[in-house]
FIDO-967644 format. One record per residue (C-alpha): residue number from 1; residue in three letters; y, x negated, z. Coordinates in nm, 2 decimals, padded with zeros to 4 digits, always signed. Each point is the difference from the previous one (the first is absolute). Layout:
{i:NUM, aa:Ala, v:Y, u:X, w:Z} .
...
***
This chain:
{i:1, aa:Met, v:+13.28, u:+11.79, w:-04.81} .
{i:2, aa:Lys, v:+00.22, u:-00.05, w:-00.31} .
{i:3, aa:Lys, v:-00.15, u:-00.01, w:-00.35} .
{i:4, aa:Phe, v:-00.13, u:-00.33, w:-00.11} .
{i:5, aa:Glu, v:+00.15, u:-00.16, w:-00.32} .
{i:6, aa:Lys, v:-00.36, u:-00.05, w:-00.11} .
{i:7, aa:Arg, v:-00.30, u:+00.20, w:+00.09} .
{i:8, aa:Ile, v:-00.27, u:-00.17, w:+00.21} .
{i:9, aa:Lys, v:-00.37, u:+00.03, w:+00.00} .
{i:10, aa:Ile, v:-00.22, u:-00.05, w:+00.31} .
{i:11, aa:Ala, v:-00.38, u:-00.05, w:-00.03} .
{i:12, aa:Ile, v:-00.23, u:+00.01, w:+00.30} .
{i:13, aa:Asp, v:-00.37, u:-00.06, w:+00.02} .
{i:14, aa:Ser, v:-00.21, u:+00.05, w:+00.31} .
{i:15, aa:Pro, v:-00.35, u:+00.09, w:+00.13} .
{i:16, aa:Ala, v:-00.06, u:+00.34, w:+00.16} .
{i:17, aa:Ala, v:+00.19, u:+00.09, w:+00.32} .
{i:18, aa:Ala, v:+00.22, u:-00.31, w:+00.01} .
{i:19, aa:Gly, v:+00.32, u:+00.20, w:+00.03} .
{i:20, aa:Ala, v:+00.12, u:-00.05, w:-00.35} .
{i:21, aa:Gly, v:+00.06, u:+00.36, w:-00.08} .
{i:22, aa:Thr, v:+00.20, u:+00.06, w:+00.31} .
{i:23, aa:Val, v:+00.23, u:-00.29, w:-00.05} .
{i:24, aa:Ala, v:+00.03, u:+00.06, w:-00.37} .
{i:25, aa:Lys, v:+00.13, u:+00.35, w:+00.06} .
{i:26, aa:Lys, v:+00.26, u:-00.13, w:+00.25} .
{i:27, aa:Ile, v:+00.11, u:-00.28, w:-00.23} .
{i:28, aa:Ser, v:+00.03, u:+00.25, w:-00.29} .
{i:29, aa:Lys, v:+00.20, u:+00.24, w:+00.20} .
{i:30, aa:Tyr, v:+00.23, u:-00.27, w:+00.13} .
{i:31, aa:Phe, v:+00.07, u:-00.16, w:-00.34} .
{i:32, aa:Asn, v:-00.02, u:+00.34, w:-00.19} .
{i:33, aa:Leu, v:-00.30, u:-00.10, w:-00.21} .
{i:34, aa:Phe, v:-00.25, u:+00.22, w:-00.18} .
{i:35, aa:Tyr, v:-00.32, u:-00.03, w:+00.20} .
{i:36, aa:Leu, v:-00.36, u:+00.04, w:-00.12} .
{i:37, aa:Asp, v:-00.31, u:-00.05, w:+00.22} .
{i:38, aa:Thr, v:-00.23, u:-00.09, w:-00.29} .
{i:39, aa:Gly, v:-00.31, u:+00.02, w:+00.22} .
{i:40, aa:Lys, v:+00.06, u:+00.37, w:+00.04} .
{i:41, aa:Ile, v:-00.05, u:+00.05, w:-00.37} .
{i:42, aa:Tyr, v:-00.36, u:-00.13, w:+00.02} .
{i:43, aa:Arg, v:-00.05, u:+00.20, w:+00.32} .
{i:44, aa:Tyr, v:+00.12, u:+00.31, w:-00.18} .
{i:45, aa:Leu, v:-00.24, u:-00.07, w:-00.29} .
{i:46, aa:Ala, v:-00.29, u:-00.06, w:+00.25} .
{i:47, aa:Phe, v:+00.09, u:+00.34, w:+00.16} .
{i:48, aa:Leu, v:-00.02, u:+00.16, w:-00.35} .
{i:49, aa:Lys, v:-00.33, u:-00.17, w:-00.07} .
{i:50, aa:Met, v:-00.14, u:+00.12, w:+00.33} .
{i:51, aa:Asn, v:+00.11, u:+00.36, w:-00.05} .
{i:52, aa:Tyr, v:-00.02, u:+00.04, w:-00.38} .
{i:53, aa:Pro, v:-00.30, u:-00.22, w:-00.10} .
{i:54, aa:Lys, v:-00.08, u:+00.20, w:-00.32} .
{i:55, aa:Lys, v:+00.36, u:-00.01, w:-00.13} .
{i:56, aa:Phe, v:+00.06, u:-00.36, w:+00.10} .
{i:57, aa:Gly, v:+00.05, u:-00.19, w:-00.33} .
{i:58, aa:Tyr, v:+00.27, u:-00.19, w:-00.18} .
{i:59, aa:Thr, v:+00.16, u:+00.31, w:-00.16} .
{i:60, aa:Phe, v:+00.01, u:+00.16, w:+00.34} .
{i:61, aa:Ile, v:+00.13, u:-00.31, w:+00.17} .
{i:62, aa:Thr, v:+00.27, u:-00.06, w:-00.26} .
{i:63, aa:Lys, v:+00.13, u:+00.35, w:+00.04} .
{i:64, aa:Lys, v:+00.01, u:-00.03, w:+00.38} .
{i:65, aa:Ile, v:+00.17, u:-00.34, w:-00.01} .
{i:66, aa:Asn, v:+00.27, u:+00.12, w:-00.24} .
{i:67, aa:Asn, v:+00.07, u:+00.29, w:+00.23} .
{i:68, aa:Ile, v:-00.02, u:-00.16, w:+00.34} .
{i:69, aa:Lys, v:+00.25, u:+00.14, w:+00.25} .
{i:70, aa:Leu, v:+00.10, u:-00.16, w:+00.33} .
{i:71, aa:Lys, v:-00.18, u:+00.28, w:+00.19} .
{i:72, aa:Asp, v:-00.33, u:-00.10, w:-00.18} .
{i:73, aa:Leu, v:+00.03, u:-00.35, w:+00.14} .
{i:74, aa:Asn, v:+00.09, u:+00.12, w:+00.35} .
{i:75, aa:Lys, v:-00.31, u:+00.22, w:+00.06} .
{i:76, aa:Lys, v:-00.12, u:-00.06, w:+00.35} .
{i:77, aa:Val, v:-00.36, u:+00.00, w:-00.12} .
{i:78, aa:Leu, v:+00.07, u:-00.33, w:-00.19} .
{i:79, aa:Ser, v:+00.00, u:-00.18, w:+00.34} .
{i:80, aa:Asn, v:-00.38, u:+00.08, w:+00.03} .
{i:81, aa:Asp, v:-00.19, u:-00.33, w:+00.02} .
{i:82, aa:Asp, v:-00.27, u:+00.12, w:-00.24} .
{i:83, aa:Ile, v:+00.28, u:+00.05, w:-00.25} .
{i:84, aa:Gly, v:+00.12, u:-00.35, w:+00.05} .
{i:85, aa:Ile, v:-00.34, u:-00.15, w:-00.07} .
{i:86, aa:Leu, v:-00.05, u:+00.21, w:-00.31} .
{i:87, aa:Ala, v:+00.35, u:-00.10, w:-00.11} .
{i:88, aa:Ser, v:-00.11, u:-00.36, w:+00.00} .
{i:89, aa:Tyr, v:-00.28, u:+00.08, w:-00.24} .
{i:90, aa:Val, v:+00.21, u:+00.22, w:-00.22} .
{i:91, aa:Ala, v:+00.25, u:-00.29, w:-00.03} .
{i:92, aa:Lys, v:-00.28, u:-00.22, w:-00.15} .
{i:93, aa:Asp, v:-00.01, u:+00.21, w:-00.32} .
{i:94, aa:Asn, v:+00.20, u:-00.19, w:-00.26} .
{i:95, aa:Lys, v:+00.10, u:+00.31, w:-00.20} .
{i:96, aa:Ile, v:+00.13, u:+00.18, w:+00.31} .
{i:97, aa:Arg, v:+00.19, u:-00.31, w:+00.11} .
{i:98, aa:Lys, v:+00.17, u:-00.01, w:-00.34} .
{i:99, aa:Leu, v:+00.12, u:+00.36, w:+00.04} .
{i:100, aa:Val, v:+00.12, u:-00.06, w:+00.35} .
{i:101, aa:His, v:+00.16, u:-00.33, w:-00.09} .
{i:102, aa:Asn, v:+00.20, u:+00.16, w:-00.28} .
{i:103, aa:Phe, v:+00.13, u:+00.26, w:+00.25} .
{i:104, aa:Gln, v:+00.08, u:-00.27, w:+00.26} .
{i:105, aa:Ile, v:+00.19, u:-00.22, w:-00.25} .
{i:106, aa:Lys, v:+00.21, u:+00.31, w:-00.10} .
{i:107, aa:Cys, v:+00.09, u:+00.05, w:+00.37} .
{i:108, aa:Ala, v:+00.09, u:-00.36, w:+00.05} .
{i:109, aa:Tyr, v:+00.22, u:-00.04, w:-00.31} .
{i:110, aa:Lys, v:+00.11, u:+00.35, w:-00.10} .
{i:111, aa:Phe, v:+00.10, u:+00.15, w:+00.33} .
{i:112, aa:Pro, v:+00.29, u:+00.25, w:+00.03} .
{i:113, aa:Arg, v:+00.35, u:-00.15, w:-00.03} .
{i:114, aa:Lys, v:+00.10, u:+00.12, w:+00.35} .
{i:115, aa:Tyr, v:-00.21, u:-00.28, w:+00.15} .
{i:116, aa:Asn, v:+00.09, u:-00.37, w:+00.05} .
{i:117, aa:Gly, v:-00.35, u:-00.10, w:-00.12} .
{i:118, aa:Ser, v:-00.36, u:+00.05, w:+00.08} .
{i:119, aa:Cys, v:-00.26, u:-00.09, w:+00.26} .
{i:120, aa:Leu, v:-00.37, u:+00.02, w:-00.06} .
{i:121, aa:Asp, v:-00.28, u:-00.09, w:+00.23} .
{i:122, aa:Gly, v:-00.37, u:-00.02, w:-00.07} .
{i:123, aa:Arg, v:-00.27, u:-00.26, w:-00.08} .
{i:124, aa:Asp, v:+00.11, u:-00.16, w:-00.33} .
{i:125, aa:Ile, v:+00.37, u:+00.07, w:-00.01} .
{i:126, aa:Thr, v:+00.13, u:-00.36, w:+00.03} .
{i:127, aa:Tyr, v:-00.19, u:-00.14, w:-00.30} .
{i:128, aa:Lys, v:-00.11, u:+00.30, w:-00.21} .
{i:129, aa:Ile, v:+00.26, u:+00.28, w:+00.02} .
{i:130, aa:Val, v:+00.33, u:-00.17, w:+00.08} .
{i:131, aa:Pro, v:-00.06, u:-00.38, w:-00.06} .
{i:132, aa:Asp, v:+00.38, u:-00.05, w:-00.04} .
{i:133, aa:Ala, v:+00.09, u:+00.17, w:+00.33} .
{i:134, aa:Asn, v:+00.30, u:-00.14, w:+00.18} .
{i:135, aa:Phe, v:-00.19, u:+00.01, w:+00.33} .
{i:136, aa:Lys, v:-00.37, u:-00.04, w:+00.05} .
{i:137, aa:Phe, v:-00.18, u:+00.05, w:+00.33} .
{i:138, aa:Phe, v:-00.36, u:-00.02, w:+00.12} .
{i:139, aa:Ile, v:-00.02, u:+00.20, w:+00.32} .
{i:140, aa:Thr, v:-00.32, u:-00.04, w:+00.21} .
{i:141, aa:Ala, v:-00.14, u:+00.01, w:+00.36} .
{i:142, aa:Asn, v:-00.33, u:-00.09, w:+00.15} .
{i:143, aa:Val, v:-00.28, u:+00.25, w:-00.07} .
{i:144, aa:Lys, v:-00.04, u:+00.12, w:+00.37} .
{i:145, aa:Thr, v:+00.38, u:+00.08, w:+00.02} .
{i:146, aa:Arg, v:-00.01, u:+00.19, w:-00.33} .
{i:147, aa:Ala, v:-00.31, u:+00.20, w:+00.11} .
{i:148, aa:Leu, v:+00.17, u:+00.09, w:+00.33} .
{i:149, aa:Arg, v:+00.31, u:+00.12, w:-00.18} .
{i:150, aa:Arg, v:-00.20, u:+00.21, w:-00.24} .
{i:151, aa:Tyr, v:-00.21, u:+00.14, w:+00.29} .
{i:152, aa:Lys, v:+00.31, u:+00.11, w:+00.19} .
{i:153, aa:Glu, v:+00.15, u:+00.15, w:-00.31} .
{i:154, aa:Leu, v:-00.31, u:+00.21, w:-00.07} .
{i:155, aa:Ile, v:-00.04, u:+00.10, w:+00.36} .
{i:156, aa:Lys, v:+00.36, u:+00.14, w:-00.01} .
{i:157, aa:Leu, v:-00.10, u:+00.20, w:-00.30} .
{i:158, aa:Gly, v:-00.29, u:+00.15, w:+00.20} .
{i:159, aa:Lys, v:-00.28, u:-00.19, w:-00.17} .
{i:160, aa:Lys, v:-00.32, u:-00.05, w:+00.19} .
{i:161, aa:Ile, v:-00.09, u:-00.36, w:-00.08} .
{i:162, aa:Ser, v:-00.08, u:-00.32, w:+00.20} .
{i:163, aa:Tyr, v:+00.19, u:-00.33, w:-00.01} .
{i:164, aa:Gln, v:-00.32, u:-00.18, w:-00.11} .
{i:165, aa:Glu, v:-00.04, u:+00.24, w:-00.30} .
{i:166, aa:Ile, v:+00.36, u:-00.08, w:-00.10} .
{i:167, aa:Leu, v:-00.06, u:-00.38, w:+00.05} .
{i:168, aa:Asn, v:-00.31, u:+00.01, w:-00.22} .
{i:169, aa:Ser, v:+00.18, u:+00.21, w:-00.26} .
{i:170, aa:Ile, v:+00.30, u:-00.24, w:-00.03} .
{i:171, aa:Lys, v:-00.23, u:-00.30, w:-00.02} .
{i:172, aa:Lys, v:-00.18, u:+00.17, w:-00.29} .
{i:173, aa:Arg, v:+00.33, u:+00.09, w:-00.17} .
{i:174, aa:Asp, v:+00.12, u:-00.36, w:+00.04} .
{i:175, aa:Lys, v:-00.32, u:-00.13, w:-00.16} .
{i:176, aa:Asn, v:+00.05, u:+00.24, w:-00.29} .
{i:177, aa:Asp, v:+00.37, u:-00.07, w:-00.04} .
{i:178, aa:Tyr, v:-00.02, u:-00.38, w:+00.02} .
{i:179, aa:Asn, v:-00.31, u:-00.04, w:-00.22} .
{i:180, aa:Arg, v:+00.03, u:+00.26, w:-00.27} .
{i:181, aa:Arg, v:+00.00, u:-00.15, w:-00.35} .
{i:182, aa:Ile, v:+00.30, u:+00.20, w:-00.12} .
{i:183, aa:Ser, v:+00.34, u:-00.06, w:+00.17} .
{i:184, aa:Pro, v:-00.13, u:-00.13, w:+00.34} .
{i:185, aa:Leu, v:+00.22, u:-00.01, w:+00.31} .
{i:186, aa:Lys, v:+00.15, u:-00.35, w:+00.03} .
{i:187, aa:Lys, v:+00.31, u:-00.18, w:+00.12} .
{i:188, aa:Thr, v:+00.19, u:-00.16, w:-00.28} .
{i:189, aa:Lys, v:+00.17, u:-00.34, w:+00.05} .
{i:190, aa:Asp, v:+00.35, u:+00.16, w:-00.03} .
{i:191, aa:Ser, v:-00.07, u:+00.28, w:+00.26} .
{i:192, aa:Ile, v:+00.14, u:-00.03, w:+00.35} .
{i:193, aa:Leu, v:-00.27, u:+00.04, w:+00.26} .
{i:194, aa:Ile, v:+00.08, u:+00.25, w:+00.28} .
{i:195, aa:Asn, v:-00.27, u:+00.02, w:+00.27} .
{i:196, aa:Thr, v:+00.06, u:+00.32, w:+00.20} .
{i:197, aa:Thr, v:-00.28, u:-00.06, w:+00.26} .
{i:198, aa:Asn, v:+00.26, u:-00.06, w:+00.28} .
{i:199, aa:Leu, v:+00.30, u:+00.17, w:-00.16} .
{i:200, aa:Thr, v:+00.12, u:+00.35, w:+00.08} .
{i:201, aa:Lys, v:+00.11, u:+00.22, w:-00.29} .
{i:202, aa:Ser, v:+00.36, u:-00.06, w:+00.07} .
{i:203, aa:Ala, v:-00.04, u:-00.38, w:+00.03} .
{i:204, aa:Cys, v:-00.19, u:+00.00, w:-00.34} .
{i:205, aa:Phe, v:+00.28, u:+00.20, w:-00.16} .
{i:206, aa:Leu, v:+00.27, u:-00.22, w:+00.14} .
{i:207, aa:Lys, v:-00.18, u:-00.32, w:-00.12} .
{i:208, aa:Ile, v:-00.03, u:+00.12, w:-00.36} .
{i:209, aa:Lys, v:+00.35, u:+00.15, w:+00.00} .
{i:210, aa:Lys, v:+00.14, u:-00.33, w:+00.11} .
{i:211, aa:Ile, v:-00.19, u:-00.19, w:-00.28} .
{i:212, aa:Ile, v:+00.13, u:+00.25, w:-00.26} .
{i:213, aa:Glu, v:+00.36, u:-00.01, w:+00.12} .
{i:214, aa:Lys, v:+00.01, u:-00.38, w:+00.02} .
{i:215, aa:Lys, v:-00.12, u:-00.03, w:-00.37} .
{i:216, aa:Ile, v:+00.24, u:+00.26, w:-00.11} .
{i:217, aa:Lys, v:+00.29, u:-00.18, w:+00.17} .
{i:218, aa:Ile, v:-00.10, u:-00.34, w:-00.13} .
{i:219, aa:Asn, v:-00.05, u:+00.11, w:-00.36} .
{i:220, aa:Gly, v:+00.30, u:+00.22, w:-00.02} .
{i:221, aa:Asn, v:-00.17, u:+00.34, w:+00.00} .
{i:222, aa:Ile, v:-00.31, u:-00.13, w:-00.17} .
***
């Protein structure tokens, strides 16, 4: 796709296993956007807390965040469900959120010039990190569908876990994400709701792609 006259910013919020990460990656690749899965940062910090409990502190965290590499955020172990639950608790710490938020904002607004813009997905992106995003989406699906997706994903990775365990875990994560005092998960009024319960990955991608392209055409390249 040709370079845009103006850079675009896409913000996506979603509960766990709704398919936001998958579609955000595809959208980012198609429109040549710098992509960041913000939830993986908290998962990475949860991984560090679990493995380096004595070192885990703000100085240690600051150093790690400032030196995050893509390979750090793509560790297979980060898909561990215990890591996901711990990540929800780590995200409640206001000081940690401030450190992570600063990093996320940098990614959203100061991405490499070779990109047409940025695309971030997480829990508070539409109203906290990129409130002036050109496109805002809230991607969700019913909890049983999300649990089944995560179950299949983990089984493929060789994890020995039951569907019921995953379902209980996601319900617990939803409760934490929607009810936390700091930056809770919520749909903003200006976010477009995308329910993926009955959508394939391709259908979801095409739906969002169409919305973006239509607005770009109407507004003369944003």
